[in-house]
VEXDREN-2710 file (C-alpha; in Angstrom, 1 decimal):
% VEXDREN-2710
k/r/px/py/pz
1/MET/136.0/79.7/144.2
2/LEU/137.8/81.6/141.5
3/LEU/135.5/80.7/139.2
4/THR/132.5/81.7/141.3
5/GLU/133.8/84.9/142.2
6/TRP/134.9/85.9/138.1
7/GLN/131.9/85.1/137.3
8/VAL/129.2/87.3/140.2
9/ALA/131.9/89.9/139.0
10/LEU/130.8/89.6/135.2
11/VAL/127.3/89.6/136.0
12/ARG/127.6/92.3/137.7
13/ARG/128.8/94.0/135.0
14/GLY/126.4/92.9/132.5
15/SER/128.9/91.4/130.5
16/TYR/128.2/88.4/127.8
17/LEU/131.1/86.5/129.2
18/ALA/129.0/85.6/131.8
19/ARG/127.8/82.5/130.0
20/PRO/130.7/80.7/129.1
21/ILE/132.5/80.8/132.1
22/ALA/129.2/79.3/133.8
23/LEU/129.9/77.0/131.5
24/ILE/132.8/76.1/132.4
25/ARG/132.1/76.4/136.2
26/ASN/129.2/74.5/136.1
27/TYR/129.7/71.5/133.7
28/LEU/133.4/71.4/132.5
29/LEU/135.3/71.3/135.2
30/PRO/133.3/68.4/137.3
31/LEU/133.0/66.6/133.9
32/GLY/137.0/66.7/134.2
33/ALA/137.5/66.5/137.5
34/LEU/135.1/62.8/137.2
35/MET/137.3/62.0/134.3
36/VAL/140.7/62.6/136.6
37/LEU/138.6/60.2/139.1
38/LEU/137.8/57.3/137.1
39/ARG/141.1/57.5/134.6
40/GLN/143.7/58.2/137.6
41/VAL/142.5/57.6/140.6
42/ALA/139.4/54.2/140.2
43/GLU/141.9/53.1/136.7
44/VAL/138.8/52.2/134.9
45/SER/139.7/51.6/131.2
46/GLU/139.1/53.8/128.7
47/ARG/137.4/51.3/127.0
48/ASP/134.2/51.4/129.4
49/THR/130.5/52.4/128.7
50/SER/130.3/55.0/131.5
51/VAL/134.2/56.3/130.7
52/ARG/133.2/56.9/127.0
53/VAL/129.8/58.5/128.1
54/ILE/131.4/61.2/130.3
55/TYR/134.4/61.9/127.1
56/THR/131.5/62.5/124.8
57/ALA/129.7/65.2/127.6
58/PHE/133.3/66.8/128.2
59/GLY/133.7/67.1/124.4
60/PHE/129.9/68.2/123.7
61/VAL/130.2/70.8/126.7
62/LEU/133.4/71.6/125.4
63/LEU/132.1/72.8/121.6
64/VAL/128.9/74.5/123.0
65/LEU/131.8/77.0/125.0
66/LEU/133.6/76.9/121.9
67/LEU/130.9/78.2/119.9
68/SER/129.6/80.6/122.9
69/GLY/133.0/82.1/123.4
70/LEU/133.4/82.5/119.1
71/ASN/129.8/84.1/119.3
72/VAL/130.8/86.3/122.5
73/THR/133.8/88.1/121.3
74/LEU/133.1/88.2/117.5
75/PHE/129.3/89.4/117.4
76/GLN/127.5/90.3/120.8
77/GLY/130.4/93.1/121.5
78/ALA/130.7/94.2/118.3
79/PRO/130.9/97.6/118.0
80/LYS/127.8/99.7/116.3
81/GLY/128.3/100.0/112.8
82/SER/131.8/97.2/112.7
83/TRP/132.0/94.8/110.3
84/ARG/130.8/92.5/113.1
85/GLU/127.3/93.7/113.4
86/ARG/126.6/93.9/109.7
87/ILE/127.6/90.8/109.2
88/PRO/124.3/88.1/107.9
89/THR/122.9/85.8/110.4
90/ILE/123.0/83.7/108.2
91/PHE/127.0/83.2/107.9
92/VAL/126.9/82.8/111.7
93/ASP/124.5/79.6/111.1
94/VAL/126.7/78.1/108.5
95/ALA/130.1/78.7/110.2
96/ARG/127.9/77.1/113.6
97/PHE/126.6/74.2/111.8
98/LEU/130.8/73.2/110.4
99/LEU/131.7/73.5/113.4
100/ILE/129.2/71.3/115.0
101/GLY/129.8/68.2/112.4
102/VAL/133.7/68.9/112.8
103/GLY/132.9/68.8/116.8
104/LEU/130.5/65.8/116.8
105/ALA/132.7/63.8/114.2
106/VAL/136.1/64.5/116.3
107/ILE/134.2/62.9/119.5
108/LEU/133.0/60.2/117.5
109/SER/136.2/58.8/115.9
110/GLN/138.4/59.7/119.1
111/VAL/135.8/58.2/121.8
112/TRP/133.6/56.0/120.1
113/GLY/135.9/54.6/116.9
114/ALA/133.5/55.2/114.3
115/HIS/134.0/55.0/110.7
116/ILE/134.3/58.3/109.9
117/GLY/134.5/57.9/106.3
118/GLY/131.1/55.9/106.6
119/VAL/129.2/58.2/108.1
120/PHE/129.7/61.3/106.0
121/THR/129.2/58.8/102.9
122/ALA/125.8/57.7/104.9
123/LEU/125.2/61.7/105.3
124/GLY/126.1/62.3/101.5
125/VAL/122.9/60.1/100.8
126/THR/120.8/60.8/103.3
127/SER/122.0/65.1/102.3
128/VAL/121.0/63.6/98.2
129/VAL/117.4/62.3/100.0
130/ILE/116.3/65.3/101.8
131/GLY/117.7/67.7/99.2
132/LEU/115.7/66.6/96.6
133/MET/112.6/66.5/98.9
134/LEU/113.1/69.7/100.1
135/GLN/114.8/71.3/96.6
136/ASN/112.6/75.0/97.0
137/SER/113.9/75.4/100.3
138/VAL/117.2/74.5/99.7
139/GLY/117.2/76.8/96.3
140/GLN/116.7/79.7/98.4
141/ILE/118.8/78.7/100.7
142/VAL/121.8/78.1/97.9
143/SER/120.7/81.6/96.4
144/GLY/121.0/83.0/99.7
145/LEU/124.7/82.3/100.1
146/PHE/125.7/83.3/96.4
147/MET/123.9/86.4/96.6
148/LEU/125.4/87.1/100.4
149/PHE/129.4/85.9/99.5
150/GLU/129.0/88.6/96.6
151/GLN/128.0/90.5/99.0
152/PRO/125.9/93.4/96.9
153/PHE/124.2/94.5/100.2
154/ARG/125.0/94.6/104.2
155/ILE/122.7/94.9/106.9
156/GLY/121.6/98.8/107.3
157/ASP/121.5/99.3/103.6
158/TRP/118.9/100.8/102.1
159/LEU/117.7/98.7/98.7
160/ALA/115.0/99.7/96.0
161/THR/113.8/96.5/94.5
162/PRO/110.3/96.0/92.0
163/THR/108.2/95.3/95.3
164/ALA/109.5/97.1/98.1
165/ARG/112.0/100.0/99.2
166/GLY/113.6/100.7/102.7
167/ARG/116.5/99.5/104.7
168/VAL/117.9/95.5/105.4
169/VAL/117.6/94.4/109.3
170/GLU/117.8/90.9/108.6
171/VAL/119.5/88.2/106.3
172/ASN/118.1/84.4/107.0
173/TRP/118.1/81.1/105.3
174/ARG/114.9/82.0/103.5
175/ALA/114.2/85.3/103.0
176/VAL/115.9/89.2/103.2
177/HIS/113.9/91.3/105.4
178/ILE/113.4/94.9/104.4
179/SER/112.0/97.8/106.6
180/THR/109.9/100.2/104.7
181/VAL/107.1/102.5/105.3
182/ASP/104.0/100.2/105.0
183/GLY/106.1/97.0/107.0
184/LEU/108.1/94.6/107.0
185/GLN/108.7/93.0/103.6
186/VAL/109.7/89.7/103.6
187/THR/111.3/88.8/100.0
188/PRO/112.6/84.6/99.8
189/ASN/116.4/84.9/98.5
190/SER/115.6/83.5/95.4
191/VAL/113.7/85.9/94.2
192/LEU/115.8/88.9/95.2
193/ALA/118.7/86.7/93.6
194/GLY/116.9/86.5/90.2
195/THR/115.9/89.7/89.9
196/SER/118.0/92.9/90.0
197/PHE/117.8/95.5/92.9
198/THR/119.5/99.0/93.8
199/ASN/121.9/99.1/96.7
200/ILE/120.7/103.4/97.7
201/THR/123.3/103.4/100.4
202/ARG/126.2/102.5/97.9
203/SER/124.7/105.2/95.0
204/ALA/127.7/107.8/94.5
205/GLY/126.8/111.3/95.7
206/ALA/124.2/112.7/98.1
207/HIS/120.8/110.9/97.7
208/ARG/118.3/112.3/95.8
209/VAL/113.9/112.1/95.7
210/ALA/112.2/113.7/92.9
211/ILE/108.7/114.7/93.6
212/THR/106.5/115.6/91.0
213/THR/104.2/118.2/91.1
214/THR/100.9/119.6/89.1
215/PHE/99.6/123.6/88.7
216/ALA/97.4/125.1/86.4
217/VAL/98.6/125.5/83.1
218/ALA/98.0/129.6/83.5
219/ASP/100.6/129.7/86.4
220/PRO/104.0/131.1/85.0
221/PRO/106.3/128.3/84.8
222/GLU/109.1/131.0/86.4
223/ARG/106.9/131.8/89.4
224/VAL/106.2/127.7/89.9
225/CYS/110.3/126.7/89.9
226/ALA/111.0/129.4/92.4
227/LEU/108.8/128.7/94.5
228/LEU/109.2/124.8/94.2
229/SER/113.1/125.7/94.8
230/ARG/112.1/128.0/97.6
231/VAL/110.6/125.3/99.4
232/ALA/112.7/122.3/98.6
233/GLU/115.5/125.2/100.3
234/SER/113.8/125.1/103.2
235/LEU/114.0/121.6/104.4
236/PRO/115.7/120.8/107.4
237/MET/116.5/117.7/106.4
238/ARG/118.0/118.5/103.1
239/THR/122.1/117.9/102.4
240/ALA/123.6/121.7/102.1
241/GLU/125.9/119.7/99.6
242/GLN/123.3/120.1/96.1
243/SER/121.3/122.7/95.7
244/PRO/117.8/121.8/94.8
245/ALA/116.8/122.0/91.2
246/SER/112.9/122.5/89.7
247/VAL/112.2/122.4/86.1
248/PRO/108.8/122.2/84.1
249/LEU/108.1/118.9/82.5
250/GLY/104.8/120.8/80.4
251/THR/101.5/119.9/81.1
252/GLY/101.3/122.3/83.8
253/GLN/103.7/119.1/85.6
254/TYR/107.1/120.1/87.6
255/ARG/109.4/118.0/88.7
256/THR/111.4/119.0/92.0
257/THR/114.6/117.4/92.4
258/ILE/116.1/117.1/96.4
259/GLY/119.2/116.1/97.8
260/VAL/119.3/114.7/101.3
261/ASP/121.8/113.1/103.9
262/THR/120.8/109.7/103.7
263/ALA/117.9/107.3/102.3
264/GLY/116.1/107.5/104.9
265/ASP/115.5/110.8/104.6
266/GLU/113.7/110.5/101.9
267/SER/110.3/109.6/102.5
268/VAL/110.3/112.7/105.3
269/ALA/111.4/115.1/102.9
270/GLN/109.2/114.3/100.4
271/ALA/105.8/114.4/102.7
272/THR/107.3/117.9/104.2
273/PHE/107.8/119.6/100.6
274/LEU/104.1/118.8/100.2
275/ARG/102.9/119.5/103.3
276/TRP/104.7/123.1/103.2
277/LEU/104.0/123.6/99.0
278/TRP/100.4/123.4/100.2
279/TYR/100.5/126.5/101.9
280/ALA/103.5/128.4/100.5
281/ALA/101.2/128.0/96.9
282/ARG/98.4/129.4/98.4
283/ARG/100.5/132.4/99.6
284/ASP/101.8/133.0/96.2
285/GLY/98.4/132.4/94.3
286/LEU/99.1/130.1/92.6
287/HIS/97.3/126.6/91.9
288/LEU/98.6/123.6/92.9
289/ASP/96.7/120.7/92.2
290/ARG/94.5/123.2/89.5
291/ALA/93.0/124.3/92.8
292/TYR/92.0/127.5/93.8
293/ASP/92.3/129.0/97.0
294/GLU/89.4/131.0/98.6
295/PHE/90.8/131.5/102.1
296/SER/91.8/135.4/101.9
297/THR/87.9/137.0/101.3
298/PRO/86.9/140.2/102.4
299/GLU/84.7/139.2/104.9
300/ARG/87.4/137.4/107.0
301/VAL/90.5/139.9/106.7
302/ALA/88.1/142.6/107.9
303/GLU/87.5/140.4/111.1
304/ALA/91.2/139.6/111.3
305/LEU/91.6/143.5/111.1
306/ALA/89.1/144.3/113.2
307/ALA/90.3/141.3/115.8
308/VAL/93.9/141.7/115.8
309/VAL/95.5/144.4/113.7
310/ALA/92.8/147.3/115.0
311/PRO/94.2/146.7/118.5
312/ALA/97.8/146.3/117.7
313/LEU/98.0/149.7/115.9
314/ARG/95.1/151.6/117.2
315/LEU/93.1/152.0/114.2
316/THR/90.5/154.0/113.2
317/ASP/87.5/152.4/111.9
318/ALA/88.9/154.7/108.6
319/ASP/91.9/153.2/108.9
320/ARG/90.2/149.6/108.7
321/GLN/88.8/150.6/105.7
322/ALA/91.4/152.2/104.2
323/LEU/94.1/148.8/105.0
324/ALA/91.3/146.3/104.1
325/PRO/92.3/146.4/100.4
326/HIS/95.9/145.9/101.1
327/ALA/95.7/143.3/103.3
328/ARG/94.9/139.5/103.2
329/LEU/95.1/136.6/105.3
330/VAL/97.9/134.0/104.3
331/ARG/98.0/130.1/106.8
332/TYR/101.8/128.4/107.7
333/GLY/102.3/124.8/108.4
334/ALA/103.6/123.6/111.2
335/ASP/107.5/124.4/111.3
336/GLU/107.1/126.7/108.4
337/SER/109.6/129.5/108.3
338/LEU/107.9/132.7/108.9
339/ALA/111.2/135.1/108.9
340/GLN/114.9/134.2/109.2
341/ALA/117.7/136.4/111.0
342/GLY/119.7/138.8/109.0
343/ARG/117.1/139.3/105.9
344/VAL/115.2/142.7/106.3
345/PRO/111.1/142.1/106.1
346/THR/109.1/143.3/104.0
347/GLU/105.9/143.0/105.3
348/MET/104.0/142.7/109.0
349/THR/102.7/140.1/109.9
350/PHE/100.1/139.6/112.7
351/LEU/99.1/136.3/114.2
352/THR/95.1/135.7/113.8
353/ARG/95.6/131.8/115.1
354/GLY/98.6/129.2/116.2
355/SER/101.1/130.4/117.5
356/VAL/105.1/131.1/116.0
357/ARG/108.3/130.2/117.9
358/LEU/111.3/132.8/117.8
359/SER/114.9/131.5/118.5
360/THR/118.5/132.4/117.3
361/GLN/121.6/130.7/116.2
362/ASP/122.9/130.7/120.0
363/PRO/121.4/127.5/122.1
364/ALA/122.3/129.5/125.6
365/VAL/119.1/132.2/123.9
366/PRO/115.6/130.9/125.1
367/GLU/113.2/130.6/122.8
368/VAL/109.9/132.8/122.7
369/ILE/106.5/132.1/121.6
370/LEU/104.4/134.1/120.2
371/ARG/100.6/133.7/120.4
372/PRO/97.5/135.5/118.3
373/GLY/97.4/139.0/118.7
374/SER/101.3/139.6/118.4
375/PHE/103.4/140.8/115.5
376/LEU/106.3/140.5/113.2
377/GLY/108.2/141.9/111.2
378/VAL/108.4/145.1/112.9
379/THR/112.8/146.1/111.9
380/SER/110.8/146.1/107.9
381/LEU/109.9/150.2/109.2
382/THR/113.5/150.6/110.1
383/ARG/114.9/148.6/106.8
384/GLN/116.7/146.4/109.9
385/ALA/117.6/142.9/109.4
386/SER/115.6/140.5/111.7
387/ARG/117.5/139.0/114.5
388/PHE/115.5/136.4/115.1
389/ASP/113.9/133.0/113.0
390/ALA/110.8/132.6/113.1
391/HIS/109.1/128.9/112.7
392/ALA/105.4/127.9/113.1
393/VAL/104.4/125.8/116.3
394/ASP/101.3/124.7/114.4
395/GLU/99.1/125.8/111.9
396/VAL/99.3/129.5/111.4
397/THR/97.0/132.0/110.7
398/ALA/97.8/135.7/109.9
399/VAL/97.2/139.0/108.3
400/VAL/99.6/140.3/106.4
401/ILE/100.3/144.1/105.0
402/ASP/103.4/145.2/103.1
403/ARG/105.8/147.4/104.4
404/GLU/104.5/150.6/102.6
405/HIS/100.6/151.0/103.5
406/ILE/102.5/150.3/107.1
407/GLU/104.6/153.2/106.7
408/ASP/102.0/155.9/105.2
409/LEU/99.5/154.3/108.3
410/VAL/102.6/155.3/110.9
411/ALA/103.3/158.6/109.4
412/HIS/100.0/159.8/111.1
413/LYS/100.3/158.4/114.0
414/PRO/103.7/159.6/116.0
415/LEU/102.2/157.5/119.0
416/LEU/101.9/154.7/117.2
417/LEU/105.3/155.3/115.8
418/GLN/106.8/155.4/118.9
419/GLU/105.6/152.4/120.3
420/LEU/106.9/150.4/117.7
421/GLY/110.0/151.7/117.9
422/ARG/109.9/150.4/121.7
423/VAL/109.0/146.8/120.5
424/ILE/111.8/147.0/117.7
425/ASP/114.0/147.8/121.2
426/GLN/113.2/145.4/123.5
427/ARG/113.9/142.9/120.9
428/ARG/116.9/144.2/120.1
429/ALA/118.1/144.2/123.5
430/ALA/116.8/140.5/124.2
431/ALA/119.1/139.5/121.3
432/SER/121.9/141.2/122.8
433/ALA/121.4/139.9/126.1
END
């Protein structure tokens, strides 16, 4: 009754100890009671075959209970990130087989009176024959054991091998399983033990990803390096402990080194960097991959001025014609920054396509979404720093006009200047609230 109540309570709590308690209740206790009845009550001789069979079953259940208890207490209930969780399964299997072998030897010796020396001799000869038959598989097992005894890596470490780069998720008798971007890479233990590899997790300092890009030879190297560093600094997965560095390699090639917090961020950082660089290079008039951008044509600029800028600034036809040479059409990638809090904008941005998210450092302040027809950078007229961070929700197309040209326009439009002042006051009040 006590074991039943204990088992029910453990099952209700979802504890791993429910299975060992079930073994004691359903098998070990009845076999022990049967042994007491046969030996103490019926006084059956211990040399009787039925008594030996019950002794054997009792010892086997006790061995299973020992293995189950060790597995539950050491590994199944291991805290996340502890050494018990990271220990390779091959070590657990070796320990399990050793305990089974010792337990069966004790049962055969004590219950059936077998000569253990002869059994081990037979097992030794058999193991030699099996080893010759399965020398490739046995070689992989031995290689895996030697490699894991040295412990060059653990479960969860990031490895860079000649054929794969990823995180170790499993180590068994035959191979090491490495999770990569392309899928699960299975590398035999003998192959990994016979080659050199890099444990990225144990590298000193921050993890670094080096990205090589190509620009037109006519692009000024200083401008290109400044653009690469600026895009790299805006990456959210970049570590704050190390500033990115960009250097020219000659013939239009540049290498950018970015420090990230973990090895798992390397592929994400590289993909985000290349995506944002595509948009940033075209906005700055530089030629990534030696490509020339023809997006901001006079026809598209004139169409955007008529559709978005003219209604917002109450422009006449003459005003639009005057602004057309000074306006340009730009694009931003998803999650790319359009404005940063604390910086004074130098231009006004009018959205023609896509949406922009305005946010602050305070999570209690709700975000604001700007749709096509809205504009950013109105505080450039008052030389005040922006109080919001602006990020593109999706791909954004916008018309950009520098501050001095907007100032010349509003100087002759008192009503427009008053309207822009009202917008500034509203956004400042929203930020203060």
